[in-house]
Backbone as a chain_set.jsonl record, in Angstrom:
{"seq": "XXXXXXXXXXXXXXXXXXXXXXXXXXXXXXXXXXXXXXXXXXXXXXXXXXXXXXXXXXXXXXXXXXXXXXXXXXXXXXXXXX", "coords": {"N": [[-141.22, 77.918, -47.47], [-142.747, 75.951, -48.754], [-141.393, 75.768, -51.194], [-138.959, 74.696, -50.286], [-139.779, 72.167, -49.368], [-140.709, 71.03, -51.769], [-138.337, 70.991, -53.28], [-136.87, 69.189, -51.733], [-138.452, 66.906, -52.158], [-137.742, 66.491, -54.777], [-135.262, 65.515, -54.464], [-133.248, 67.269, -53.826], [-131.135, 68.542, -51.492], [-132.137, 70.792, -48.982], [-132.425, 73.875, -47.197], [-134.505, 75.525, -45.018], [-135.06, 78.798, -44.217], [-136.465, 80.901, -41.93], [-138.088, 83.811, -40.592], [-138.558, 84.507, -37.154], [-141.09, 85.631, -36.646], [-142.581, 84.582, -38.702], [-142.632, 81.901, -38.402], [-144.786, 80.268, -37.505], [-146.556, 80.373, -39.691], [-144.935, 79.213, -41.66], [-144.66, 76.715, -40.496], [-147.297, 75.808, -40.69], [-147.541, 75.531, -43.452], [-145.663, 73.517, -43.826], [-146.963, 71.444, -42.45], [-149.373, 71.079, -43.979], [-148.192, 70.216, -46.235], [-147.448, 67.731, -45.654], [-145.245, 67.328, -44.047], [-144.829, 67.756, -41.105], [-142.778, 68.014, -39.242], [-140.691, 69.294, -40.465], [-137.467, 70.613, -40.512], [-136.487, 73.923, -39.587], [-134.47, 76.801, -39.949], [-134.324, 79.422, -37.789], [-134.458, 82.898, -37.759], [-134.196, 85.928, -35.901], [-135.051, 89.09, -34.447], [-132.319, 91.389, -34.516], [-133.003, 91.459, -37.203], [-135.463, 92.341, -39.348], [-138.683, 91.031, -40.318], [-139.502, 91.834, -42.877], [-137.364, 92.033, -44.52], [-135.985, 94.338, -45.335], [-133.144, 95.35, -45.501], [-129.889, 96.775, -44.911], [-126.888, 96.706, -46.95], [-124.759, 96.016, -45.282], [-126.101, 94.794, -43.144], [-127.167, 92.59, -44.453], [-124.817, 91.237, -45.157], [-123.871, 90.655, -42.595], [-125.9, 88.971, -41.575], [-125.788, 86.879, -43.459], [-123.194, 85.953, -42.957], [-123.543, 85.004, -40.363], [-125.439, 83.009, -40.754], [-124.332, 81.195, -42.603], [-122.563, 79.082, -41.514], [-124.482, 77.623, -40.072], [-126.316, 76.836, -42.01], [-124.609, 75.291, -43.59], [-123.983, 73.236, -41.719], [-126.534, 72.129, -41.39], [-127.064, 71.159, -43.965], [-125.114, 69.242, -44.078], [-125.995, 67.484, -42.239], [-126.031, 68.014, -39.486], [-127.903, 68.714, -36.524], [-129.504, 71.479, -36.028], [-131.603, 74.021, -34.909], [-131.875, 76.765, -34.669], [-130.292, 79.964, -35.143], [-127.075, 80.576, -33.737]], "CA": [[-141.287, 76.584, -46.939], [-143.233, 75.013, -49.779], [-140.29, 75.553, -52.136], [-138.0, 73.79, -49.658], [-140.365, 70.824, -49.374], [-140.723, 70.52, -53.148], [-136.959, 70.672, -53.655], [-136.539, 67.935, -51.042], [-139.135, 65.84, -52.887], [-136.989, 66.275, -56.016], [-133.959, 64.97, -54.11], [-132.276, 68.35, -53.657], [-131.063, 68.947, -50.083], [-132.606, 72.157, -48.854], [-132.515, 74.471, -45.873], [-135.543, 76.551, -44.95], [-134.738, 79.862, -43.269], [-137.644, 81.729, -41.703], [-138.03, 84.75, -39.474], [-139.334, 84.081, -35.988], [-142.473, 86.095, -36.783], [-143.249, 83.819, -39.755], [-142.433, 80.476, -38.127], [-146.076, 79.573, -37.445], [-147.053, 80.239, -41.068], [-144.096, 78.215, -42.326], [-145.028, 75.428, -39.915], [-148.583, 75.406, -41.269], [-147.262, 75.063, -44.815], [-145.009, 72.211, -43.68], [-147.982, 70.456, -42.065], [-150.272, 70.748, -45.088], [-147.37, 69.557, -47.256], [-147.17, 66.377, -45.191], [-143.964, 67.292, -43.335], [-145.037, 68.611, -39.93], [-141.548, 68.182, -38.47], [-139.617, 69.785, -41.335], [-136.628, 71.527, -39.729], [-136.314, 75.288, -40.079], [-133.54, 77.684, -39.259], [-135.096, 80.604, -37.429], [-133.753, 84.138, -37.429], [-135.027, 86.802, -35.09], [-134.604, 90.473, -34.446], [-132.655, 92.681, -35.106], [-133.389, 91.376, -38.61], [-136.918, 92.452, -39.407], [-139.205, 90.027, -41.244], [-139.76, 92.331, -44.229], [-136.095, 91.929, -45.26], [-135.504, 95.62, -45.855], [-131.889, 95.455, -44.778], [-128.76, 97.407, -45.593], [-125.884, 95.743, -47.429], [-123.995, 95.556, -44.121], [-126.948, 93.856, -42.406], [-127.233, 91.369, -45.261], [-123.531, 90.548, -44.998], [-123.807, 90.143, -41.226], [-126.813, 87.833, -41.473], [-125.233, 85.79, -44.271], [-122.056, 85.416, -42.223], [-124.038, 84.255, -39.207], [-126.203, 81.842, -41.191], [-123.574, 80.262, -43.448], [-122.175, 77.841, -40.838], [-125.676, 76.884, -39.669], [-126.816, 76.218, -43.244], [-123.654, 74.22, -43.92], [-124.181, 72.12, -40.797], [-127.825, 71.492, -41.677], [-126.919, 70.394, -45.206], [-124.239, 68.101, -43.81], [-126.665, 66.568, -41.339], [-126.071, 68.407, -38.08], [-129.273, 69.069, -36.136], [-129.589, 72.78, -35.375], [-132.878, 74.631, -35.265], [-131.827, 78.223, -34.628], [-128.978, 80.582, -35.215], [-126.452, 80.764, -32.418]], "C": [[-141.727, 75.604, -48.017], [-142.146, 74.74, -50.81], [-139.283, 74.562, -51.567], [-138.513, 72.354, -49.695], [-140.339, 70.239, -50.783], [-139.321, 70.194, -53.643], [-136.509, 69.376, -52.997], [-137.202, 66.751, -51.74], [-138.388, 65.49, -54.167], [-135.586, 65.738, -55.74], [-132.873, 66.008, -53.928], [-132.256, 68.758, -52.19], [-131.326, 70.45, -49.95], [-132.597, 72.593, -47.399], [-133.566, 75.57, -45.934], [-135.164, 77.54, -43.849], [-135.972, 80.746, -43.147], [-137.392, 82.696, -40.557], [-138.941, 84.23, -38.367], [-140.816, 84.446, -36.128], [-143.267, 85.283, -37.815], [-143.18, 82.312, -39.526], [-143.756, 79.704, -38.101], [-146.653, 79.363, -38.841], [-146.261, 79.184, -41.823], [-144.416, 76.819, -41.8], [-146.347, 74.906, -40.465], [-148.39, 74.873, -42.683], [-146.592, 73.694, -44.766], [-146.036, 71.131, -43.35], [-148.881, 70.085, -43.239], [-149.528, 70.098, -46.247], [-147.001, 68.138, -46.843], [-145.861, 66.221, -44.45], [-144.033, 68.162, -42.087], [-143.775, 68.874, -39.114], [-140.382, 68.687, -39.315], [-138.784, 70.799, -40.558], [-136.484, 72.889, -40.406], [-135.211, 75.963, -39.282], [-134.295, 78.987, -39.031], [-134.169, 81.772, -37.131], [-134.728, 85.042, -36.684], [-134.526, 88.231, -35.216], [-133.155, 90.523, -34.007], [-133.032, 92.623, -36.577], [-134.906, 91.365, -38.682], [-137.462, 91.52, -40.482], [-139.45, 90.525, -42.661], [-138.509, 92.373, -45.091], [-135.693, 93.225, -45.95], [-134.241, 95.971, -45.077], [-130.851, 96.189, -45.611], [-127.807, 96.315, -46.077], [-125.081, 95.176, -46.263], [-124.8, 94.55, -43.302], [-127.068, 92.526, -43.142], [-125.954, 90.559, -45.091], [-123.409, 89.934, -43.606], [-124.688, 88.903, -41.06], [-126.282, 86.634, -42.257], [-124.05, 85.14, -43.56], [-122.479, 84.573, -41.032], [-124.736, 82.963, -39.629], [-125.379, 80.794, -41.929], [-123.156, 78.991, -42.711], [-123.374, 76.985, -40.42], [-126.266, 76.152, -40.872], [-125.908, 75.06, -43.644], [-123.883, 73.003, -43.034], [-125.483, 71.382, -41.079], [-127.71, 70.63, -42.929], [-126.053, 69.161, -45.014], [-124.808, 67.157, -42.757], [-126.662, 66.925, -39.873], [-127.477, 68.892, -37.755], [-129.271, 70.366, -35.343], [-130.867, 73.451, -35.833], [-132.828, 76.144, -35.325], [-130.404, 78.71, -34.781], [-128.389, 80.659, -33.824], [-126.6, 82.198, -31.965]], "O": [[-141.131, 74.538, -48.168], [-141.99, 73.603, -51.256], [-138.804, 73.683, -52.284], [-137.764, 71.432, -50.018], [-139.985, 69.075, -50.964], [-139.138, 69.209, -54.359], [-135.843, 68.555, -53.628], [-136.579, 65.702, -51.897], [-138.392, 64.337, -54.598], [-134.807, 65.529, -56.669], [-131.692, 65.663, -53.88], [-133.255, 69.27, -51.684], [-130.799, 71.259, -50.713], [-132.743, 71.777, -46.489], [-133.517, 76.441, -46.803], [-134.972, 77.158, -42.695], [-136.464, 81.277, -44.142], [-136.584, 82.429, -39.666], [-139.963, 83.596, -38.628], [-141.69, 83.656, -35.77], [-144.498, 85.299, -37.796], [-143.625, 81.535, -40.371], [-143.829, 78.594, -38.627], [-147.18, 78.292, -39.14], [-146.832, 78.361, -42.539], [-144.441, 75.854, -42.563], [-146.502, 73.704, -40.683], [-149.005, 73.878, -43.065], [-146.911, 72.813, -45.564], [-145.986, 70.032, -43.903], [-149.129, 68.903, -43.475], [-150.141, 69.503, -47.133], [-146.324, 67.425, -47.585], [-145.404, 65.098, -44.239], [-143.368, 69.196, -42.016], [-143.712, 69.855, -38.372], [-139.222, 68.531, -38.934], [-139.335, 71.749, -40.001], [-136.374, 72.988, -41.628], [-135.048, 75.718, -38.086], [-134.836, 79.578, -39.966], [-133.221, 81.653, -36.354], [-135.943, 84.917, -36.832], [-133.651, 88.516, -36.034], [-132.783, 89.72, -33.151], [-133.356, 93.66, -37.156], [-135.553, 90.472, -38.134], [-136.77, 91.244, -41.462], [-139.593, 89.709, -43.572], [-138.584, 92.714, -46.271], [-135.119, 93.198, -47.038], [-134.26, 96.766, -44.138], [-130.92, 96.224, -46.84], [-127.906, 95.158, -45.67], [-124.757, 93.988, -46.253], [-124.247, 93.563, -42.817], [-127.071, 91.463, -42.521], [-126.0, 89.343, -44.903], [-122.903, 88.822, -43.456], [-124.265, 87.907, -40.474], [-126.323, 85.503, -41.771], [-123.918, 83.916, -43.562], [-121.857, 83.555, -40.726], [-124.636, 81.945, -38.945], [-125.709, 79.61, -41.875], [-123.374, 77.899, -43.238], [-123.286, 75.757, -40.416], [-126.666, 74.992, -40.767], [-126.383, 73.98, -43.994], [-123.968, 71.877, -43.524], [-125.532, 70.154, -41.014], [-128.199, 69.5, -42.955], [-126.231, 68.156, -45.702], [-124.186, 66.15, -42.419], [-127.247, 66.195, -39.072], [-128.165, 69.424, -38.625], [-129.061, 70.358, -34.13], [-131.179, 73.448, -37.024], [-133.673, 76.754, -35.98], [-129.444, 77.967, -34.577], [-129.118, 80.791, -32.841], [-126.14, 82.554, -30.88]]}, "num_chains": 1, "name": "protein.A"}
């Protein structure tokens, strides 16, 4: 989250992707960074928060997230994966 905020400060459009289990921690970082409403894309199970995934799971998650990330970067307002 902090990296996303700092990139935004530098004028680089950014998307923050967090696991559901880490959303509160990411939200705390956003708040102390002065951006309490910073939008996050949230992923949930079956993807575990430790990111120990197979190549197939990585490809599946990337395929699911790509359109959401694209929409966020282009200005669409989506908070979670479909």
